[in-house]
C-alpha positions as CSV (number, residue, x, y, z in Angstrom):
1,X,5.0,-10.1,-6.5
2,X,6.3,-10.5,-3.0
3,X,4.7,-10.0,0.6
4,X,7.3,-7.1,0.9
5,X,6.3,-5.2,-2.3
6,X,2.4,-5.9,-2.3
7,X,0.2,-4.0,-0.2
8,X,-3.6,-5.1,1.5
9,X,-4.9,-2.2,-0.8
10,X,-3.4,-4.3,-4.2
11,X,-4.7,-7.7,-3.1
12,X,-8.1,-6.0,-2.1
13,X,-8.3,-4.4,-5.6
14,X,-6.4,-8.3,-7.4
15,X,-9.7,-10.1,-5.4
16,X,-12.4,-7.4,-6.2
17,X,-11.2,-6.8,-10.1
18,X,-11.7,-11.1,-10.2
19,X,-15.1,-10.7,-8.6
20,X,-16.3,-7.4,-10.9
21,X,-15.3,-9.5,-14.1
22,X,-17.1,-12.5,-13.0
23,X,-20.2,-10.7,-11.9
24,X,-19.7,-12.5,-8.6
25,X,-20.8,-9.5,-6.1
26,X,-24.1,-11.4,-6.2
27,X,-23.0,-14.4,-4.5
28,X,-21.0,-12.5,-1.8
29,X,-23.4,-12.4,1.0
30,X,-21.2,-12.2,3.8
31,X,-23.4,-15.5,5.2
32,X,-21.4,-17.1,2.2
33,X,-18.1,-16.1,2.5
34,X,-17.9,-16.7,5.7
35,X,-19.0,-19.7,4.8
36,X,-16.2,-20.4,2.2
37,X,-13.6,-19.3,4.7
38,X,-14.8,-22.1,7.1
39,X,-14.7,-24.6,3.8
40,X,-11.1,-23.8,2.7
41,X,-9.8,-23.5,6.3
42,X,-11.1,-26.8,6.6
43,X,-9.2,-28.0,3.3
44,X,-6.4,-26.5,5.3
45,X,-6.2,-28.3,8.5
46,X,-6.6,-31.5,6.6
47,X,-3.1,-31.4,5.1
48,X,-2.5,-31.2,8.9
49,X,-4.8,-34.0,9.5
50,X,-3.2,-36.9,12.0
51,X,0.7,-35.1,11.8
52,X,2.2,-34.8,14.9
53,X,3.3,-30.9,15.9
54,X,7.1,-32.4,14.3
55,X,5.3,-33.6,11.8
56,X,3.9,-30.8,10.8
57,X,6.7,-28.7,10.4
58,X,8.2,-30.6,7.9
59,X,5.8,-29.6,5.2
60,X,7.8,-27.2,4.4
61,X,10.6,-29.6,3.4
62,X,8.2,-31.1,0.9
63,X,7.3,-29.1,-2.5
64,X,4.5,-30.6,-3.4
65,X,2.8,-30.3,0.1
66,X,3.6,-26.7,0.6
67,X,1.8,-25.8,-3.0
68,X,-1.4,-27.5,-1.6
69,X,-1.0,-26.0,1.6
70,X,-0.2,-22.7,0.0
71,X,-3.3,-22.8,-2.2
72,X,-5.3,-23.6,0.7
73,X,-4.2,-20.5,2.5
74,X,-4.5,-18.3,-0.2
75,X,-8.4,-19.9,-0.8
76,X,-8.7,-18.3,3.0
77,X,-6.9,-15.4,2.8
78,X,-8.7,-14.3,-0.8
79,X,-12.7,-15.3,0.6
80,X,-11.1,-12.8,3.8
81,X,-10.3,-9.9,1.7
82,X,-13.3,-10.5,-0.9
83,X,-15.2,-10.2,2.4
84,X,-13.5,-7.2,3.6
85,X,-14.3,-5.8,0.2
86,X,-18.4,-6.4,0.8
87,X,-18.7,-4.8,4.2
88,X,-15.7,-2.1,3.5
89,X,-13.4,-2.9,6.2
90,X,-10.3,-1.2,6.2
91,X,-8.3,-5.0,7.3
92,X,-4.9,-2.7,8.7
93,X,-6.9,-0.9,11.0
94,X,-9.0,-4.5,11.8
95,X,-6.3,-6.3,12.4
96,X,-4.3,-2.8,14.2
97,X,-7.3,-3.0,16.8
98,X,-7.3,-6.4,17.4
99,X,-3.8,-7.0,18.4
100,X,-4.6,-4.0,20.8
101,X,-6.9,-5.9,22.1
102,X,-5.1,-9.2,22.2
103,X,-1.9,-7.0,23.6
104,X,-4.4,-6.3,26.6
105,X,-6.0,-9.6,26.7
106,X,-2.7,-11.6,26.5
107,X,0.5,-9.4,28.2
108,X,3.3,-10.6,27.4
109,X,5.2,-10.8,31.1
110,X,2.0,-13.2,32.0
111,X,2.0,-15.2,28.5
112,X,5.2,-15.4,27.5
113,X,5.9,-19.3,26.8
114,X,2.4,-20.6,27.6
115,X,-0.5,-20.4,26.2
116,X,-2.7,-19.8,28.3
117,X,-3.3,-19.7,32.6
118,X,-4.2,-23.4,32.6
119,X,-1.3,-24.3,30.7
120,X,1.2,-22.3,33.3
121,X,-1.2,-23.9,36.2
122,X,-0.2,-27.3,34.7
123,X,3.5,-26.2,35.2
124,X,3.3,-25.3,38.3
125,X,1.6,-28.5,40.0
126,X,4.0,-30.8,37.1
127,X,7.0,-28.7,38.9
128,X,5.9,-29.3,42.8
């Protein structure tokens, strides 16, 4: 299955079925799931620790590293899907709502090529 063939509902069901078969809902409190996501995120970050930005792009050229990074990213996503299942969050609606907030907060014409107002201020100071 690929991203283009799989819906969020499919993934939520896959994770939900896995949890159901193991009777793990009892352990899947929002607190535990949030902590698990943070732990898995840290494990993902570990693969990039001490690398330059350029070196981090080259991780994609190493199949063993890509497998490890993919596994950690999948862990983060699985815990996120489990949390959505436990709390009844419609992830598609949540992402659309969040992106609408981000559009208002970070207008493209103001933030294009910059990560924030401070970045723009630094560029103007460097230019002048």
